[in-house]
C-alpha positions, 0 to 999 in steps of 0.5 A: 537572519534567524528570522529570515530563515524561519520565514523560509522554513515556514514557507517551504513547509506550506509548499510541502503540505500543499502538495500533500493536499493536491495529492489527496485531491487527485486521490478523489478525483480517481485515475487508478485510485479513483479518476483521471488525475490519479495517475499523476500522483500514483507513486504517492499512494498505496494501491487501495482495495474495495472496503468490503474485502477487508478481512474481518471488517467488522473488527475495531482494528479493521474499523480504525485502519479504514478510518484513518487511512481514508483521510489521505487515500484508499485503504491498502491491503493488510497483505501489502506488508509482512507483520515485521514490516507493518509496525514501522509503516504505522509509526511513519503514518502516524507521524505524517498525519500528526504534522498534518493535524497540527498544521490544520489541514484538510484531508478527504474526510475533513480536517485530519485527525491522528490515532491515539496510542491505543487506537495505533496499537489496535490498528497495528495488531489488526495489520499484523494478524492478516499481513502478508506471509513472505515467500523467502519464509518458505525454504521450498519455494525455489526462487533461483528458477526462471520463474522465481527470478521473475516473480521476484523482479515483478513483485518486489518493485512494490512489495515484499514477496507473497507466498504462492500458497497464498492463492490457488493455481486457478486464482494466480492468473487473475491476481497477476493480471491485476498486479500488472494494472498496478504496475502501470498505475504506480509508474513501475516497470510493467512486466511483460507478456512472456514474464507474466506467464512464466510467473503464472506457471511458477506460482501454480506450480507452488500454489495452495491446494484447491 
C-alpha cells in the first residue's frame, strides 16, 4: 500500500509539473504575455513589463530579478507589490523554482535554477526599494468617494492600491487604459467605461504635480 501511495504521489507531482511546463510554453507563445495561447494560462502569470523599463536596470538586483523571473514568465514591475509584500512573494517563488530545479525541469531559459540566499537577498532588496507606495498609507486620499470606491474595486483585483501621486494627471488616463487591458488578459472583471472615467477623475484629483 505504501508503494502504491508513493507511486500515486509521484504521478500527481509529474502531472503538476507538466502543467507548469505547459504554462511556461504558453508564456513563450504569447497572448497578453507573448502570443495566441497566453490567454489560456493568463491567471498563472503576473503582467510583465518591457525589461528596458525596469528601474535601475544596470544594478545587480535588477539583473538577478530579470534573470530568475524570466525562467518562467516575463519579469513583472517592482511596483506590483508593496515593500512589505515582496519578501513573502520572493520566498514563494524561490520554493517553486527549487522544486522545479530538483525535478530537472526545463524553463524558458533552459534548465531551472534557483537563486542562492545571497542572490535572493539582493533581489528582495531591489524590489523593496522600487516597490509600490500604497494609497492607504496616505490618509488624505479619500477612498470613500464614488471614484475612490471604483478605484479600490478595480485595482485591488490584481495588486495593492497604488498612490495617486505615482503619476501626474496627464499620465493617469493611459495607465488606467493599460490596466483595463490587463484585466481582460488576466480574466478579471473588466472595469466599465463609466467606472474608468470616475477612476481617472479621482486619480487626477490627487495626482502628482507636473
